[in-house]
ZALUM-978020 format. One line per 10 residues: number of its first residue (from 1); their letters; for each residue z, x, y of N, C-alpha, C, O. Coordinates in pm, 1 decimal. Each point is the difference from the previous one (the first is absolute). Layout:
BEGIN
NUM) a) Z,X,Y,Z,X,Y,Z,X,Y,Z,X,Y  ...
END
This chain:
BEGIN
1) xxxxxxxxxx) 677.8,4839.2,7326.0,-59.2,54.5,122.0,-86.2,-106.4,65.9,-74.3,-71.7,-67.0  84.9,62.4,195.8,-86.2,-94.3,69.2,-109.2,76.1,73.8,0.2,123.0,3.0  -93.9,-197.3,57.0,-113.5,64.4,67.2,41.4,89.0,116.2,-66.8,99.4,28.2  177.7,-134.2,40.7,47.2,85.7,109.4,38.4,137.9,-51.4,-29.7,101.5,62.9  95.9,-99.1,-177.5,37.4,128.5,-57.8,-123.8,76.6,-43.4,-6.3,121.8,16.8  -93.3,-192.1,-72.7,-125.1,66.4,-36.6,-63.0,63.0,122.9,-46.8,113.8,-4.5  46.0,-188.2,114.1,-64.5,50.2,121.5,70.4,123.5,53.7,-65.6,94.4,44.0  197.5,-93.9,-47.0,71.2,118.1,49.9,-25.6,120.8,-90.6,-12.5,112.5,48.4  4.8,-136.2,-180.1,-30.1,109.4,-90.9,-144.2,47.7,16.6,-28.0,119.5,-10.0  -62.5,-212.4,35.3,-140.1,37.0,23.5,-10.4,84.7,126.4,-71.5,100.2,1.9
11) xxxxxxxxxx) 141.9,-139.5,102.6,-1.9,78.3,124.2,56.4,139.8,-22.7,-51.5,98.1,53.7  157.4,-89.7,-133.3,57.6,129.9,-31.5,-100.3,86.8,-76.9,-13.3,119.4,26.7  -56.1,-180.5,-121.4,-101.7,74.9,-74.5,-117.9,38.2,89.0,-59.0,106.6,-17.5  24.5,-192.9,112.7,-107.9,33.7,94.4,32.7,128.2,75.3,-86.0,86.2,18.5  211.3,-74.8,24.8,41.8,120.8,71.0,-8.0,122.8,-90.7,-46.5,106.4,40.8  92.3,-123.5,-163.2,-2.8,111.4,-95.0,-144.3,39.9,-32.8,-31.0,118.4,-12.4  -56.3,-218.0,-1.2,-141.7,28.6,-29.0,-65.0,71.9,116.7,-86.3,85.4,-20.4  126.5,-118.8,143.1,-57.8,69.8,115.6,38.3,148.1,0.7,-71.9,83.0,55.7  185.7,-50.4,-118.0,43.1,139.8,-8.4,-57.2,70.1,-122.3,-41.4,115.7,7.0  39.5,-187.6,-120.1,-45.1,59.6,-126.6,-100.8,-92.8,-67.0,30.2,-62.7,-101.6
21) xxxxxxxxxx) -146.3,54.6,157.3,-101.0,-94.8,-47.0,-71.1,38.8,-127.5,-86.6,-73.8,-46.9  120.9,188.3,-10.7,-67.3,43.7,-121.8,85.6,-21.3,-125.2,-29.6,56.0,-105.6  134.6,-136.2,117.0,91.7,-24.3,-111.7,-29.4,-138.2,-58.4,23.2,-102.2,64.7  -75.0,100.7,-188.8,-41.1,-127.5,-58.9,117.3,-94.6,-21.0,-18.2,-121.6,4.5  138.0,174.3,-27.4,116.7,-84.8,-24.8,29.1,-93.2,118.0,41.9,-114.2,-19.0  -64.4,163.6,139.7,25.5,-82.0,119.5,-95.5,-119.1,4.7,40.8,-112.2,30.1  -168.4,137.6,-60.1,-97.6,-109.9,-0.9,29.9,-97.7,-113.4,-15.0,-121.2,15.5  57.2,175.1,-129.1,35.0,-85.0,-113.8,117.1,-91.5,36.5,-3.7,-120.0,-27.2  107.8,177.0,89.0,117.4,-79.3,37.6,-35.9,-105.5,104.2,42.0,-115.3,-9.5  -120.1,156.4,109.1,-38.2,-96.2,103.8,-90.3,-107.9,-59.1,11.6,-116.9,36.8
31) xxxxxxxxxx) -100.8,154.2,-127.4,-85.3,-98.1,-66.0,80.9,-101.6,-77.9,-31.6,-119.0,-0.8  136.7,166.9,-65.1,85.6,-91.9,-73.6,70.9,-97.4,94.8,12.4,-118.6,-30.7  33.0,167.7,143.3,64.5,-88.7,97.7,-99.0,-101.4,56.8,34.1,-116.7,19.1  -156.8,161.6,7.8,-103.0,-95.3,43.3,-25.4,-104.6,-108.0,-15.8,-118.6,29.1  12.2,164.0,-153.8,-20.2,-90.2,-112.9,109.6,-105.9,-4.4,-28.8,-118.6,-16.0  154.3,161.0,30.1,112.2,-93.4,-2.5,-1.6,-96.1,117.4,47.9,-112.9,-11.2  -102.8,156.7,124.0,-3.6,-86.6,118.2,-131.4,-77.2,10.9,-33.5,-51.0,106.9  -40.9,42.3,-217.7,-122.8,-79.3,-10.6,-112.6,46.8,91.2,-83.2,-80.0,42.7  80.7,208.0,-13.2,-110.6,56.9,77.1,-84.5,83.7,-96.8,1.9,123.0,2.4  -75.6,-194.2,-87.0,-70.7,65.3,-109.8,-109.1,95.3,46.1,-24.1,101.8,-64.9
41) xxxxxxxxxx) -41.1,-132.2,173.7,-108.9,87.6,45.5,53.7,137.7,41.5,-57.1,102.9,-35.9  166.4,-102.2,111.2,59.8,128.4,38.9,59.6,71.6,-120.5,-6.7,122.5,-9.5  64.9,-198.9,-82.4,56.2,60.4,-121.2,-110.6,67.4,-80.6,16.8,112.2,-47.6  -127.1,-179.3,32.9,-112.9,55.9,-75.3,-50.0,128.1,66.0,-25.7,99.5,-67.8  12.3,-102.4,199.0,-44.8,120.4,72.1,95.9,116.8,-22.6,-43.5,112.7,-23.6  174.1,-139.8,30.7,98.4,107.0,-21.3,-3.4,52.5,-143.1,11.0,120.7,-21.3  -25.9,-208.5,-76.1,-6.5,45.5,-139.2,-124.1,86.3,-23.2,6.9,103.7,-65.9  -118.5,-147.0,119.9,-122.4,78.8,-16.9,12.8,135.7,68.2,-47.7,100.9,-51.9  112.3,-98.9,168.6,21.0,127.5,69.5,96.1,89.1,-79.9,-20.0,121.2,-8.7  123.5,-181.5,-49.3,93.9,77.1,-82.7,-72.2,60.1,-120.6,27.8,113.4,-39.0
51) xxxxxxxxxx) -119.5,-188.4,-19.6,-77.6,51.5,-113.1,-86.1,117.3,44.3,-11.6,99.4,-71.8  -48.9,-110.5,190.0,-84.4,109.5,48.9,81.6,125.7,28.8,-53.3,110.9,0.3  184.7,-129.4,24.3,87.6,115.2,25.6,66.9,53.6,-126.1,71.6,100.0,5.5  -94.6,-166.0,-119.8,53.4,54.5,-124.1,87.2,-92.3,-83.0,54.9,44.0,-101.1  -40.0,-169.4,139.2,78.5,-93.7,-80.1,-64.6,-14.7,-137.3,-119.1,-29.5,-10.7  198.3,50.2,-93.7,-45.7,-18.5,-137.0,35.9,-141.8,-42.0,116.5,-28.6,-27.6  -215.7,-60.8,22.4,27.5,-140.5,-28.2,45.8,-24.1,-143.2,41.6,-110.8,-33.8  -48.8,213.5,-50.7,53.6,-16.6,-134.9,150.4,21.7,-2.1,65.4,-33.9,-98.7  -9.3,89.5,204.7,143.2,27.6,5.9,77.7,-103.9,80.4,116.3,-26.9,-30.0  -178.5,-30.9,130.3,65.6,-99.6,84.0,-84.1,-127.1,1.2,-122.1,6.3,-14.1
61) xxxxxxxxxx) 186.1,-121.0,30.8,-77.9,-125.0,-2.9,-93.8,-11.6,119.1,34.7,35.0,112.8  -152.7,-84.5,-140.6,-97.1,-31.0,104.6,-8.8,-151.0,3.4,-30.7,-62.3,-101.7  56.5,3.3,214.4,10.2,-144.3,8.8,-137.2,-62.8,14.7,-82.0,42.7,81.2  59.2,-144.8,-161.5,-130.3,-65.7,-3.3,-18.0,-89.9,121.8,91.8,-71.1,41.1  -209.7,75.8,14.3,-31.0,-84.8,115.1,-107.9,-101.0,-34.6,-58.8,-61.5,89.0  32.7,44.3,-217.5,-105.5,-91.8,-40.3,41.1,-144.8,22.7,-85.9,-84.6,25.1  213.6,54.3,-33.1,47.8,-134.8,24.2,131.8,8.8,75.6,106.5,12.8,-60.4  -114.4,-19.8,191.2,117.8,22.2,83.2,103.2,-110.5,-11.9,112.4,17.1,47.3  -146.1,-130.2,-108.8,96.7,-108.4,-13.2,94.5,19.1,-117.6,99.1,-72.0,-12.0  -128.4,167.7,-74.5,82.0,20.0,-118.7,50.3,143.5,-3.5,-53.3,82.7,-73.9
71) xxxxxxxxxx) 154.6,-52.9,152.6,47.1,136.8,11.7,73.8,47.9,-124.5,-33.4,104.9,-55.2  130.5,-178.4,11.7,79.0,40.8,-115.3,-16.5,-103.0,-110.7,96.9,-60.1,-46.5  -218.9,41.5,6.4,-32.5,-104.4,-96.4,52.6,36.1,-138.1,-16.2,112.7,-46.9  78.2,-208.7,-16.2,45.7,17.2,-136.4,-68.1,-105.6,-85.4,-51.2,-99.7,51.0  51.4,122.7,-180.1,-60.3,-97.8,-89.6,74.8,-131.8,9.4,123.1,-3.3,-0.1  -198.1,-104.1,8.0,58.3,-133.0,-1.2,24.4,-41.5,-144.5,-58.3,57.2,-92.1  143.1,-155.3,72.5,34.3,-44.5,-134.9,-123.4,-38.1,-81.6,-9.0,42.1,-115.4  -87.5,-119.6,168.1,-118.0,-32.0,-81.5,-77.1,125.2,-43.3,-54.1,4.3,-110.5  49.1,96.9,196.6,-68.5,123.7,-38.1,76.1,71.6,-110.6,-61.0,55.0,-91.7  192.7,-55.4,99.6,81.6,62.6,-104.5,-20.6,-71.6,-133.1,-11.7,63.9,-104.6
81) xxxxxxxxxx) 7.3,-196.7,109.3,-20.2,-78.1,-122.1,-137.9,29.7,-58.3,-13.6,16.1,-121.3  -86.9,-8.9,204.8,-135.9,29.5,-45.6,-7.0,137.8,-65.5,-60.0,15.0,-106.5  120.0,83.9,168.4,0.5,134.4,-57.0,72.3,-1.5,-134.5,-45.9,63.7,-94.9  156.9,-134.4,85.1,74.2,-9.8,-125.2,-84.9,-66.5,-108.0,-2.6,47.2,-113.6  -67.0,-156.0,147.2,-83.4,-69.9,-97.8,-115.6,87.8,-47.7,-33.9,-0.9,-118.3  -25.8,75.4,208.3,-107.8,91.3,-38.7,53.5,105.7,-95.5,-65.1,33.2,-99.1  182.2,19.1,128.1,61.5,98.9,-88.0,27.0,-59.1,-138.5,-26.2,65.7,-100.8  77.5,-186.8,94.4,26.8,-65.8,-127.3,-129.9,-18.9,-78.1,-3.5,26.3,-120.2  -101.8,-70.8,185.5,-129.3,-19.6,-67.2,-52.7,131.8,-54.5,-48.5,5.7,-113.0  57.7,99.8,192.2,-46.0,131.7,-45.2,79.1,44.0,-122.3,-58.0,51.6,-95.5
91) xxxxxxxxxx) 189.0,-71.2,96.9,82.5,38.0,-114.4,-33.0,-82.0,-124.6,-3.6,54.8,-110.1  -20.4,-184.3,125.4,-36.4,-85.2,-114.2,-131.7,46.7,-60.8,-11.6,11.4,-122.1  -87.0,15.5,205.9,-129.6,47.6,-49.7,17.1,134.6,-69.3,-57.8,22.5,-106.3  134.8,65.3,164.0,22.1,131.4,-59.6,67.0,-11.9,-137.1,-44.4,62.8,-96.1  150.3,-142.5,86.5,69.1,-16.4,-127.5,-87.9,-69.7,-103.6,7.1,32.5,-118.5  -89.6,-127.5,161.3,-89.0,-65.8,-97.1,-103.8,98.2,-52.8,-35.8,-5.6,-117.7  -12.7,94.8,202.3,-94.4,102.1,-45.1,66.5,96.5,-98.2,-59.6,37.4,-101.0  181.7,2.1,130.9,73.2,89.6,-89.9,25.9,-69.4,-133.5,-18.9,60.9,-105.3  61.7,-186.9,107.8,26.8,-74.7,-123.8,-127.3,-15.5,-81.1,2.5,15.6,-122.1  -112.5,-45.7,186.9,-128.3,-12.3,-68.7,-37.4,131.1,-67.9,-46.7,-0.6,-113.9
101) xxxxxxxxx) 66.2,110.2,180.7,-31.2,131.3,-56.1,87.9,30.3,-121.1,-47.1,50.6,-101.9  175.8,-82.6,115.3,95.2,25.3,-109.6,-37.9,-83.6,-122.5,2.7,51.0,-112.0  -37.8,-177.7,131.2,-37.8,-85.9,-112.8,-128.1,48.9,-67.7,-13.6,-10.5,-121.9  -80.4,63.9,200.6,-122.1,54.4,-58.0,30.0,122.7,-85.4,-59.2,18.8,-106.3  150.5,63.2,153.1,37.7,120.0,-76.2,69.2,-40.7,-130.3,-27.3,58.4,-104.9  117.3,-158.7,110.4,69.3,-47.2,-121.5,-99.4,-58.2,-100.2,17.5,15.8,-120.8  -121.0,-82.5,169.8,-99.5,-60.2,-89.6,-80.4,108.9,-70.4,-42.6,-19.6,-113.8  21.4,132.2,178.0,-75.9,109.7,-58.7,83.5,72.1,-103.4,-52.8,47.6,-100.5  182.6,-38.9,124.0,89.1,75.4,-89.6,27.0,-81.0,-119.2,72.8,43.6,-89.1
END
């Protein structure tokens, strides 16, 4: 989808909102289109309005506006490696604690 298509869909939703302005789904959809077309301020306003009309943010995604430059951010390879290394360290410490406990029990028996 390009921005022209977003704009035509936004205009269509504007018309629908003028008829049925109490439907949170319309604001949610228009907010998503604003989000995709990099108009974060309007998207945020629509999402907040959708919430005030009954949008349950635990059921549908609420798009973050804290960093508008990273819309669909995924973990980068260095972050994945770091998370993996932390997990390995945690597992090593856990197994060493378990082994230490087992050896103490064997020494008592």
